[in-house]
N, C-alpha and C positions, 0 to 999 in steps of 0.2 A: 764850490760847496756852500758858500754863504748864500748864493742866489737860490740854491735848492732849499735851504732852510727858510728863506723868505717865501718862496712859492708853495712850499708844502702846506701851510695852513690855508692858503687860498684854494688849493686843489681839494683839500679835505672838506672845507666848508661848502664848496660847490656840490660835492657828493651829498652832504648833509641837507642842503637846500632842496636838491632833487628828491631825496627820500621824504623829507617833510612835505613837500608839495604833493607827492603821490599818496602819502598818508592822509592828507587833508582832502584830496579829491576822491578818495576811495568811497566814502559813504555816499557822496553825490552820485557816483557811478552805480553803486548798488541800488539806490533808490530808483534811479532811472531804469535799470534793468527790471526791477520788481514791478514798476508801473507798466512797462511794456508787456511783461508776462501776465499781469492781472487784467489788462484791458483787452478788448477785442476790436480789431480794426473793422472798418466798414467792409473791406474786401473779404475778411474772414467771415463776417456775419452773413454776407451775401452767399459765399461759398457753402457755408453750413446750412443756410436756408434752402438753397438749391438741392443739396444732398438730401435733406429731410423730405423735401417735396417729391423728388424722384423715388425715394424709398417708399413713401406713403402711397404714391401712385402705383408702384409695382405691387404692393400688398393689395391695394384696392382692385387692381386688374385681376390678380390671382383669385381673390374672393369672389368677384363678380363672374369670372369665367366658370367657376364651379356652380354658381347659383342660377345664372340667367342664360337663356338661349336667345340668339339673335343679336346682330351687331348694334342696332339702335338701342335696344333695351340694355345691352351690356354697357354702352357708353354712358347712358343715363345713370345706370347703377354706379359706374366709376365716379361720375360727377357728384352724385349724392353722397357716396362714401367719402370723397375728398372733402366735401363741405362738412360732413359729420366729424372728420378728423381735424377740422379747423383751417383747412386750406380752401380758400374760395377763389 
């Protein structure tokens, strides 16, 4: 019984230390997650750029298909339209 009374404060303090440690590191973890959420990785940027490029090309092809006859003229129309949209 005496040993349990001696070990009890040690066990309680170990739990307190763990709680304090997690409370101290919580703001650091939150800031890290916020930074990850707020920034865009190069992979995400490339993926988004490719998606925007494909979508713009699809719209350009649809517009040129309605306006221009002939394959060569249509491809030139698509290239011009893509340049006008900022994709060169």
